[in-house]
N, C-alpha and C positions, 0 to 999 in steps of 0.2 A: 515536321510538326509533332510527330509521335515522340521524338526525342525530347522536345520541349515539355510535352505532357508528362513524360516519364520523370523528367527532372523536377517538375512542379509537384507531381504526386510523391516523389521521394522526399522532397523537402516538407511536404504537408504531413507525411507519415513519420517524419523524423523529429517532430516536436515532442515535448514531454507528455507523459500520461495525463498530467493535470490539465495541460492545454487541450488535449484531445477531448477529455471529459467535459470541460467547460465549453469548448467549441461545439460539441455535440448537443449539450443541453440548450445553449443559447440559440443554436440553429433550429432546434425543434420548437422552442418557444416562439421564435420569430415566424416560423412557418405556421404555427397554430394561430398566432395573432393575425397574420395576413389572411389566413383562411377565415377567421371569425369576422374580420372587417369586410372581406369580400362577400361572405354569405349574408351578413347584416345589410350591406349596401344593396345586395341583390333582392333580398326579401322585404326590406322595410318600405321601399318606395311603393310597390303595389298595395301593401297593407295600409299605408298612410293615405294613398289616393282613394282607396276603397272607403276608409273611414270618412274622408272629406266628402266623398259622393253621398255617403249615407246621411251625413249632416245636412247637405244641401237638399237631398230628396225629402228628408223628413220636414225641413222648413217649407219646401215647395208644396208638399201635400197639405201642410197646415194652411198655407195661404190659399191653395186651390179649393180647400173645403170651406173656408170662410168668405172668400171673395164673391161667390155668386149672389149672395144676398145684397151686397153693395152695388154690384153691377146691374142687377134688376132694378134697383131703386135709383141707379145712376148717382150714387153717393160717392163721388170720387175723392172727397176729403177723407172719409173714413177708410176708403180703399188705400189711399196714400198713407194714412196713419198705420194701417195694417202692415204694409210692406216696410215702412220706416221702423216700426217696432221690431219686426222680424230681423231687419238688417242689424239693428243695434244689439240684438240679443246674441249675436255670434260675430266675433271679431274676424273670422275667416271669410265672412260674406263681403265681397267687394261691391256688389250692386244687386238690385232687384228691380225688375220692371215687368209690367203686364201689358200684353197686346191683345186686341180683339181678333176675331177670325180673319179680318181683312188686313192684319199686321199693322193696325194703327195703335200707337202707344197710348195706353190709358193713364198709367202713372209710372214714375221711375224715381230712383234715388239719386240720380245724377244732378238734379236741379235744373239742368238745361237739356238740350237735345242729346240723343244717344250718340256715342262715338261712331264714326263712319264705318260701315260694314258690320257693325255688331248685330244689327237686326237680322241679317241673313246668315249670320255665322252658325246658327244652330236651328234646326227644324225638327220637330217631333212628328213621327208618323201617326196616321189615324189609328193604327192598331197598337201603338206603343204606349206603355205606361209612363215612360220618361226617356230622355235621350241626353247623353253627355258628349260634349265636344271640348277639345282642348284648344284654347286660343292663345297665341303668342302675342303679347302686348308689350308696350313700352315699360309697364310696371312688372313684367314677368309673365309667367304662365297663369292662365285663368281656366279653371274647369267650369265651363258653362253648362248648366243643367236646365232642360226644358221639360215642363210638365203641363199636360192639357187640363183646361178647366171645363168640367162637365163634358168630358170626352171630346173637347176641342170646340164645342158649340159656342162657348162664351169666350174663348180665347186661349192664351198660353201664358204661363208664369215662367219667367227666365231668371235664374239665379246664377250669379258669377262667384265661384269659390276661389279665393286666392291661395296659391300654393306656398306663399311666403312662410306661413305658419308651420306647415309640415316640413318645409325646407330647413327652417330654424330648428324644429324638433329633431329632424334627422341629423343635422350638424351637431346638436347637443348630444344626441345618442352616440354618434360616432366619436365625438370628443371624449365622452365618458368611457367608451370602449377602449379608446387609445390610452387614456389615463390608467384604466384598470390593467390593460395589457402591459403598459410600461411598468406599473407597480409590480405585477406578477413577474415581469422579466427581471426586475431588480431582485425580487425575492428568489427567483430561480437561479440568478447568478450567484447569490449568496449561498444558497443550498448546494449549487453545483461546485462552488469553491470548497465548501465543507466536505462534500462527497468526494471530490477529487483528492482532497487532503487525506481523507480517511483511506481511500482506495490506494493511493500512491505511497502511503506510509510504510507498508511492509516492503515495498520495492526499494524505497530509500534506505530503510534499515539494512536490507540485504546487500545493497551496494556498499554501505559503510562496513558491514560485516565482511564482505568479500575483500575489501582493501586491508582490513585488519588481519584476516586469515592469510592473505597473500604475503603479509609480512612475517608469517610464521606462528602467529598466536592461535593455535587450534583450541584453546580453552574458552574462547569467546562464544557466547550464545545469545541469540536474539530473545528479547523479553516477550513472553507469551501473554496475551490478553485474556485467554480463556474463552473467547468467542469463537465458536466452531463454524465460521464461514470460510469462504475460499482463502481469504487472507490468513486466517488463523491456521487452517490446514497447511497452507504453504509455509508458514513460519515453523510449524512443527516438523514438516518434511525437511526444511532447510536445516533445522537443528539436528534432526536425525542424521542427515547427510554429514554434518560436521562431526557428530559423535563417531560415525563410521570412519571418517577420515582420521580422527584422532586415534581411534583404536588401531587402524591400519598403520598410521605413523608410528605408534608405540611398538607394534609388532615388527615393523621394518627396522626401527632402531634396535629392538631386542635381537632380531636376526643378525643385524650388522655386528652387534657386540658379540653374539654367540659365534659368528663366523670368524671374527677376529680372534676370539678365544680359542676356537677350534684350530685356526691356523697356528696360533702360538703353541697349542698342545701338540700339533703335528710336528712343528719344528722341534719342540722339546723331545718328542718321541724319537725323531730322527737323530737328535743329538745323543739321546740315551742309547739308541741302536749303535751309533758310531762308537760311543764309549764301551758298550758291551762287546762290540766287534773287536775293538782294540784290546780290551781286557782278555777276551778269549784267545785272540792271536798271541798275546803276550804270555798268558798263563799256560796255555796248552800247546799251541803250534810252535811258539818260539822255544819253549822248553823241549818239545819233541825234536825240533831241528838241532838244538844244542846237543841233546843226547845223541842224535844221529851223527853229528860231526865228531863227537867224542868217541863214538863207537867205531867210526871209520878210522880215526887216529889210532885206536887200539889195534884195529885190524892191520894197519900198516906196520905196527911195531911187533906184531905176533912173530914167534920164533919158529912155528911149524904150521903145517896146513890145517891140522885139526883145530888149533887155536883160532886161525883165520876164519874157519867155518863157523865156529861158535860166535865169534864177534859179528859176523855177517848175519847170523840168525837173530841176534839181538837188534841189529840195525833194521832188519825187515819188520820186526815187531814194532819198533818205533815208527816205522813208515805206516804200518797198518793203523796204529793209534792216531797218527796225524791225519790220515785220510778219513778216518771215522769222525774225528773232531771237526774237520773242515766240512764233511758232508752234513753233519748235524747242524753246524752253524748255517750252512746254506739253506737247509730245510726250514730252519726257524725263520730266516729272512723271507723266503718265498718257496713254498713247496712246489717241486717240479711237476707234480701231478696237476696243478692248477693250469699249467700251460696246455695240458691236454683236455681240460674241462672236467677232470675227474674230481668233482667237489667232494663226493662222499668219502673217498679214500683220504683226501687231505684232512677232512674233519675228524675222521677216525684216528689218524696218526696224531693230530694235535690233541685230541681227547686223551689218548693214551699217555702222552707226555704230561698233559695237565694233571691226570690222576697221580702219576708218579711224583710230580713236583709239589702239588698242594694236598694230596690225600683226599680229594673230593671225588666221590664216585660219579661217573658220567655214563648215563644210559642213552644210547644212540639208536634211533629208528630211521632208516632211510628207505623209502619206498618209491618205486616207479621213476627214479631219477636216472635216465640213461646218460651215457657219456656224450660229450659234444657240446656242453654248455660254453657260451662265449666267455672269453677270458675276463671281460669286464664284470659280467654277472657273477661268475664263479669267485673272482677275487673279492667283490663287494660282500657276498654272502659269507665267505670265509672270514673276512675282517670283522664282520658283524658278530660272528660266533666268537672270535677272539676277544672283541671288546666286551661282550656280555659275560663271557667266562672270567675275564679279568675283573670286571666289576663284582661278580659273585665272590671271587676269591678275596677281594679287598673289603667289601662292605656287607655281604649278605650273611656271613657266618653259617653257610649252608653245608650240609653233609652229602647232598645228592643233587645232581642236575640232570634234567631230561632234555634231549635234543631230538626233534622230529622234523624231518625234511621230506616233503611229499610233493608230487606233481599232480595237478588236477588235469586229468586226461581229456576232459571235455573242453575246458577253456584254455588249457596250456599254461595256467598260472603255477608258480612255484611258491609253496607255503612252507615257512620256517617257523617253528615254535620252540622256544627255550623256556623251561620252567625249573625253578629251584625251590627248595623247602626252607629258605632262609628266613630272616627276621622281617623282610618286607619293608615297605615305606609308604608314606602318604603321597600318592602320585600328584594330585592337584597342588599340594603345598610345595613339593620338590620342583615341579615344572614351573610354578609361578616364581620361585626364588632361584631358578637355575643360573640366572645372570649374576645375582649377588653372590651365590655360593660357588660360582664358576664350575657348574656341573655340565661339562661339555660332552661327556661320553654318550648320553642318550641323544643329544642333539646331533652328534656325529652319525649315529645309527639312522636317525630320520633323514639326514642329508644324503646318505648313501642310498637309501630306499627311494627318496624323491627323485634322485637322478635318473631312475628308470621308470618314473611314473607310478611307483608302488606305494604301498601304505604300511604303516606300522602302528601298533597299539600296545600299550603297557597296562597291565592289570596287577595291582598289588594293594596290600593294606598291611598295617603293622601286625606282625605275628602270623601272617598268612602266606608268606612267600611271595614270589614274583613270577609273572608269566609275560613273555614278550612274543607278540605275533608279528610276523613280517610276511608280506605278500608281494611278489614281483609279477606283474601281469604278463600274460603270454603275448600281448601286443608289443612289448618291448623287444629289443634285439637279444632274446634269451639264448638262442642257439647260434653256433658258428655257421657261417655260410659255406 
């Protein structure tokens, strides 16, 4: 049984929002209409019966006050005329008759004898001003009212009030209430339809917008009405969400382009490194080996020991030059000190070679950086220094560069600051157009730092030089295990 109820409830709650609102409004109107009819039916009957009794008692008092004069004179004709006129004055009066103290009928409006049992159907007590009894007859219910004449000494007036009139009035009243209720129900249904249409409109629009957005069109926006109700606020929030999605999508596309460009740049650098390595091996190592071979040949052809000794001395010189060239080439590709985590020494050696190569003065400050950095962190920071110094040499037109590498002893963070006195640049403009201008160097720095959960910041303006801040948090795997 519970499963059936759950399915029924699920189907009921699964209808559209418009159906829910209209069903709720119609249900409330029907409940109110039923309550109004019930309360009317409950309260109108006593009220109408009371009014009917008041009419009968008023007529009975009038007859009781006028009839003693005719009874004393035994003028039954005028007594009959009195009750006849009283009956004709009110359509709700079914009959009137007067009995003496011995229950003998003096006059009546029936024209003949009283119906059987009517005389004893209602009796008024000696101390009562009036007495009402309800009699069920063939014509319907009769409210029989008995009033004493002169305290009961001269007899009793009996008036029968028919309830047909109040029954008809009650039916007319209930019919009017039903008509009004039905009219209100129709008006309520109409306004419920309008209300449901208004309330469901934002949801319908959002459903349509969701389908459009799902197809990839993030430029679509819901029209805003300017009404700051829940629907208007929901529309604004929905548009704000789409704007955020569009910005995120733009950033994702930009990052994708940047990463592709960075990958191409890395491939280009690798190719340049191969070309450089091949050129170095050809220009220096190959030449040295050729000279070595020639020296050994001359040694073989020497005529005495002294000449052989001189030839071998030259060969050793060629070997030393070859070893120095190979060592320099290996150091350029990857400083061996990075394998030991000695980042400071690697930066100092690279800075010295950089000064000799480009003539740019490099001031280095390294504080509280012990040996033992992880190879990954040391290599990333070293490559960042290389990238920044390369950019300075290419674009900054600087004469001096400052490198500060420090350790935050409290947090364990590593802070790297590189500052030059070059021409500077407009950071927002360059960063905004880096995809179009294919400026991947700064993006590569950010990618290296983000790999360790770090942060980077660039401060620059035209003519004011450039400063780059890099921080690697201590929570990253900074140190070798």
